C-alpha positions in Angstrom: 19.1 6.3 -74.1 21.2 3.3 -73.0 19.6 1.2 -70.3 22.0 -0.6 -67.9 20.7 -4.1 -67.2 20.5 -5.1 -63.6 23.0 -8.0 -62.9 21.5 -11.3 -62.0 22.3 -15.1 -62.1 22.2 -15.1 -65.9 24.5 -12.1 -66.5 27.8 -13.2 -68.0 30.9 -12.5 -66.0 34.7 -12.5 -66.5 36.4 -14.9 -64.1 40.1 -14.6 -64.6 40.7 -15.3 -68.3 37.3 -17.0 -68.7 33.9 -15.4 -69.6 31.3 -17.5 -67.8 27.9 -17.9 -69.4 26.1 -17.4 -66.0 26.8 -16.8 -62.4 25.4 -20.1 -61.2 28.3 -22.1 -59.7 28.2 -25.8 -58.8 29.7 -26.0 -55.4 32.2 -28.8 -54.5 30.2 -31.9 -53.3 31.7 -35.0 -51.9 29.6 -37.9 -53.2 31.9 -41.0 -52.4 31.5 -42.7 -55.8 35.0 -43.2 -57.0 36.6 -46.6 -57.1 40.1 -47.1 -55.7 40.3 -43.3 -55.6 39.8 -43.2 -59.4 36.8 -41.5 -61.1 34.7 -43.9 -63.1 32.2 -43.6 -66.0 29.2 -42.6 -63.9 31.3 -39.7 -62.5 31.8 -38.5 -66.1 28.1 -38.6 -66.7 27.4 -36.8 -63.4 29.6 -33.9 -64.3 28.6 -33.7 -67.9 24.9 -33.5 -66.8 25.8 -30.4 -64.8 27.9 -28.6 -67.4 25.3 -25.8 -67.9 26.6 -24.3 -64.7 28.7 -21.1 -65.2 31.5 -23.1 -63.5 31.7 -26.5 -61.9 33.9 -26.9 -58.9 34.6 -30.6 -58.4 34.3 -32.6 -55.3 37.3 -32.5 -52.9 40.1 -34.4 -54.6 43.1 -35.7 -52.7 46.5 -34.3 -53.5 48.2 -37.5 -52.2 47.4 -40.8 -50.5 48.1 -39.1 -47.2 45.4 -36.5 -48.0 42.6 -39.0 -48.1 40.2 -39.4 -45.2 36.9 -40.9 -46.6 36.3 -44.0 -48.7 35.5 -43.9 -52.4 36.8 -40.3 -52.9 38.9 -39.4 -55.9 42.6 -38.3 -56.1 44.8 -36.5 -58.5 48.2 -38.0 -57.6 48.7 -40.8 -60.2 48.5 -41.4 -63.9 45.3 -43.5 -63.8 43.5 -40.6 -61.9 44.7 -38.1 -64.4 43.4 -40.2 -67.4 40.1 -40.7 -65.7 39.7 -37.0 -64.9 40.6 -36.2 -68.6 37.4 -38.0 -69.7 35.4 -35.8 -67.3 37.0 -32.5 -68.4 36.5 -33.4 -72.0 32.8 -34.3 -71.4 32.2 -30.9 -69.6 34.0 -29.0 -72.4 32.0 -30.8 -75.0 28.9 -29.1 -73.5 30.7 -25.7 -73.4 31.2 -25.9 -69.7 34.0 -24.8 -67.4 35.4 -27.0 -64.6 37.9 -26.3 -61.7 39.4 -29.2 -59.6 39.2 -28.7 -55.8 42.6 -29.6 -54.2 42.0 -31.4 -50.9 44.0 -32.7 -47.9 41.8 -33.8 -45.0 44.5 -33.6 -42.3 43.2 -35.2 -39.1 39.7 -35.9 -40.5 40.5 -39.5 -41.5 38.6 -42.7 -40.9 40.4 -46.0 -39.8 41.8 -47.9 -42.7 42.1 -45.0 -45.1 45.8 -44.1 -44.7 48.4 -46.2 -46.5 50.2 -48.8 -44.4 48.0 -47.9 -41.5 50.0 -44.7 -40.9 48.3 -42.1 -38.6 46.8 -39.1 -40.3 48.7 -35.8 -39.9 47.7 -32.4 -38.5 49.2 -29.2 -37.3 48.9 -30.6 -33.7 48.2 -34.0 -32.4 44.6 -33.2 -31.5 42.0 -35.9 -32.5 38.9 -34.9 -34.4 35.6 -35.6 -32.7 34.0 -38.9 -33.8 35.3 -42.1 -35.2 38.5 -40.7 -36.5 42.1 -41.8 -36.0 44.5 -40.0 -33.6 46.8 -37.8 -35.8 50.4 -37.1 -35.4 51.7 -33.5 -35.5 53.5 -32.5 -38.6 57.3 -31.7 -38.5 58.6 -28.8 -40.5 60.0 -31.1 -43.2 56.5 -32.8 -43.5 55.0 -29.4 -44.2 57.5 -28.7 -46.9 56.6 -32.0 -48.5 52.9 -31.4 -48.4 53.4 -28.0 -50.1 55.2 -29.9 -52.9 52.2 -32.4 -53.0 49.9 -29.4 -53.7 52.2 -28.3 -56.5 52.3 -31.8 -58.0 48.5 -32.1 -57.8 48.2 -28.7 -59.5 50.5 -30.0 -62.3 48.4 -33.1 -62.6 45.1 -31.1 -62.7 46.6 -29.1 -65.6 47.5 -32.3 -67.4 44.0 -33.6 -66.9 42.5 -30.7 -68.8 40.9 -28.6 -66.0 40.3 -24.9 -66.5 41.7 -24.1 -63.0 41.9 -25.3 -59.5 40.3 -24.3 -56.1 42.4 -24.7 -53.0 40.2 -26.2 -50.3 41.0 -24.3 -47.1 37.5 -24.8 -45.5 35.4 -27.2 -43.5 37.9 -28.4 -40.9 40.4 -30.0 -43.2 44.2 -29.5 -43.2 44.6 -25.9 -44.2 41.7 -24.9 -42.0 43.3 -26.8 -39.1 46.4 -24.7 -39.5 44.4 -21.5 -39.6 42.3 -21.9 -36.4 43.7 -22.0 -32.9 41.4 -24.8 -31.7 43.4 -27.2 -33.8 46.8 -25.4 -34.1 48.8 -25.4 -30.9 52.2 -25.2 -32.6 55.0 -23.0 -31.2 57.1 -22.7 -34.4 56.7 -20.4 -37.4 53.4 -22.2 -38.4 51.7 -21.6 -35.0 51.0 -18.9 -32.4 49.4 -15.7 -33.7 47.1 -15.7 -36.7 49.8 -14.4 -39.0 51.9 -17.5 -38.3 48.9 -19.8 -38.5 48.1 -18.4 -42.0 51.6 -19.1 -43.3 50.8 -22.6 -44.5 47.9 -21.4 -46.6 49.9 -18.7 -48.3 52.8 -21.2 -49.0 50.2 -23.6 -50.7 48.8 -20.7 -52.7 52.2 -19.7 -53.9 53.0 -23.2 -55.0 49.7 -23.6 -56.9 49.9 -20.2 -58.5 53.4 -21.1 -59.8 51.7 -23.8 -61.9 48.4 -22.1 -62.9 48.9 -18.4 -62.6 46.8 -16.5 -60.1 43.9 -16.0 -62.5 43.1 -19.7 -62.6 43.3 -20.4 -58.9 40.4 -20.0 -56.5 40.2 -20.4 -52.7 37.5 -21.7 -50.5 37.2 -20.6 -46.8 34.6 -21.3 -44.1 35.3 -18.7 -41.4 32.5 -19.4 -39.1 31.9 -23.1 -39.9 32.2 -25.3 -36.8 32.0 -28.5 -38.8 34.6 -31.1 -37.8 35.1 -29.5 -34.4 36.5 -26.2 -35.6 36.6 -22.9 -33.8 38.9 -19.9 -33.2 39.2 -17.5 -30.4 39.1 -14.5 -32.7 37.8 -15.6 -36.1 37.1 -12.0 -37.3 40.7 -10.8 -36.9 42.1 -14.1 -38.4 40.0 -14.2 -41.5 40.1 -10.4 -42.2 43.9 -10.7 -42.1 43.8 -13.7 -44.4 41.4 -12.0 -46.9 43.3 -8.8 -46.9 46.4 -10.8 -47.7 44.7 -12.4 -50.7 44.0 -9.1 -52.4 47.5 -8.6 -53.9 47.4 -12.2 -55.3 44.6 -11.4 -57.8 43.1 -14.9 -57.6 40.3 -16.0 -59.9 37.9 -15.8 -56.9 37.4 -16.1 -53.2 34.7 -18.7 -52.3 33.1 -18.2 -48.9 30.9 -20.6 -47.0 28.8 -18.0 -45.2 27.8 -19.6 -41.8 28.0 -23.2 -40.7 27.0 -26.6 -42.0 25.7 -29.7 -40.2 25.3 -27.8 -37.0 22.4 -28.7 -34.6 23.2 -25.9 -32.2 22.8 -22.7 -34.1 24.2 -20.7 -31.2 27.6 -22.0 -32.1 27.4 -20.2 -35.5 25.6 -17.1 -34.3 28.3 -16.5 -31.7 30.8 -15.8 -34.4 31.2 -12.8 -36.7 29.2 -12.5 -39.9 31.3 -14.1 -42.6 29.5 -12.1 -45.2 31.4 -9.0 -43.9 34.5 -10.4 -45.7 32.9 -9.2 -48.9 33.8 -5.7 -47.8 37.5 -6.7 -47.3 38.0 -8.6 -50.5 38.6 -6.5 -53.7 38.4 -9.4 -56.2 35.6 -11.7 -57.4 33.5 -13.1 -54.6 31.5 -16.4 -54.7 28.9 -16.7 -51.9 27.7 -20.1 -50.7 25.3 -21.7 -48.1 21.6 -21.9 -48.3 20.9 -19.6 -51.2 17.9 -20.0 -53.6 17.2 -18.3 -56.9 15.6 -15.2 -55.2 18.2 -14.7 -52.5 21.1 -15.3 -55.0 19.7 -12.8 -57.5 19.3 -10.3 -54.6 22.9 -10.8 -53.5 24.2 -10.3 -57.1 22.0 -7.2 -57.7 23.1 -5.5 -54.5 26.8 -6.4 -55.0 27.1 -8.6 -51.9 28.2 -11.4 -54.2 29.5 -11.6 -57.8 28.5 -15.3 -58.2 26.6 -17.8 -56.0 27.4 -21.5 -55.6 24.7 -24.1 -55.0 25.4 -27.5 -53.6 22.3 -29.5 -52.6 20.2 -28.0 -55.5 22.8 -29.3 -58.0 22.7 -32.8 -56.6 19.0 -33.2 -57.5 18.8 -30.7 -60.4 21.5 -31.4 -63.0 20.0 -28.7 -65.2 19.6 -26.2 -62.4 20.3 -23.1 -64.6 17.6 -24.1 -67.0 15.1 -24.7 -64.2 15.9 -21.3 -62.7 15.5 -19.7 -66.1 12.1 -21.3 -66.7 10.9 -21.0 -63.1 10.4 -24.8 -63.2 9.8 -27.0 -60.2 12.9 -28.3 -58.5 13.6 -31.9 -57.7 14.1 -32.8 -54.0 17.4 -34.4 -52.9 17.2 -38.0 -51.7 19.3 -37.7 -48.5 19.8 -41.5 -48.3 21.9 -41.5 -51.5 23.9 -38.3 -50.9 27.1 -40.2 -49.9 28.1 -43.4 -51.6 26.1 -45.9 -53.5 25.5 -46.4 -57.2 23.7 -44.5 -60.0 20.6 -44.0 -57.9 20.4 -40.5 -56.5 23.5 -39.6 -58.5 22.8 -39.6 -62.3 19.2 -40.5 -62.4 17.5 -37.3 -61.3 15.2 -36.1 -64.1 16.1 -33.3 -66.4 13.7 -31.0 -68.3 15.3 -32.2 -71.5 17.1 -35.6 -71.3 20.7 -35.3 -72.2 22.4 -37.5 -74.8 25.3 -39.0 -73.0 
C-alpha cells in the first residue's frame, strides 16, 4: 500500500522552474550594511551562510538612485552593483542554494540626504510620511512611465547578476503600496480613484518585470493589513481581493503575503482590518506565508494547505542554519536587536552555526 507523506517544511516543492529542497524561505531583511549602495564581502558571507534555505529573498534592493530611502542599503542600477551581487549569487549557488532579488522603490519613505542632488522623494500624492522623512512631490504621468522602465532595467540587471528570479516589493508602505492604498493615493487620473485604477501601477510593473524574467521566475510581496509607514485603506478587503484575483492569470512563481502588521504598538489597528490570510482562498498559485511563524505553526500551515511555503525573517538573522536547527530540534539563537540595522560583522555574520561553514 502506498503511503502519502504529509507535507511539512522539509517536503520539496516546485517553485516555477525550480525544485526547492525545503519550504523554509528566508524573508527579505533590510540590514543596512552595504557601502555606497554596493554590497561588500560581509554581505556575500551573510547570504552564503543562509543558503540552506529553500529560497533566499534578498533585502530590498533599489531599482534606481531615486528609489533609495535609507542609508547603507544596496542597489541594482549600476555595473559595480551588478558585479558585487554576482559574487553573492555565485556563493549561494556554490552551496546549492536559490536566491531571488527583491526589487524596491521606497517612494515617500526617504530620509534627508538620501536622494541625489537633494531632490525630493516621489509618491503618488504629495503626502508626507510620518516621522523624520522628507516631503515628497507627486509623480507626473511621465514620471510613472520612467519608473516602470527603471523596474525593467533593474530586472535586467538582476538577470545579469546571476539571480534565480526577482520579487517585486509591493508591501510595507513603499511606492507600489502607496499607489494601492487610498490613504496615500489621492490622484484623480488613471492611477487614482477606485481600487482598480490604484492597482494599475502594480500591474504595469509586473508586466515590465515579467517581460525580462518570464512569469515563473517573478514573485510578489504584499502586506494587505500592515499599517507600517502610516498605511491604511478604506476597504482593504475589496482592494486586495481584486489585486490577488488579477494575479491568478499571470502564473507568477509565488505570492508572498505578510499576514498582519509589523512594528505596531496598537494592535487594534491591525485587528480592525480583514484577515489577510483569507487571500489564500483567492489565489490559485503558490502561496508564501509570513509574519510570526515558528516551526510548529509553519508545519501546521503547510499540512493544512493554508500555505505552500513559509518565510522567516528574525529567525534567519540569528540562525544562519535555521533549516538544520529545525530538522534537529536544536536550540535557536536569539537576535541581538541592537545590531539589526547597520553596523559591522557583529550581529550579522557572527551568529554561531551548528557546524561552522568554510567561507
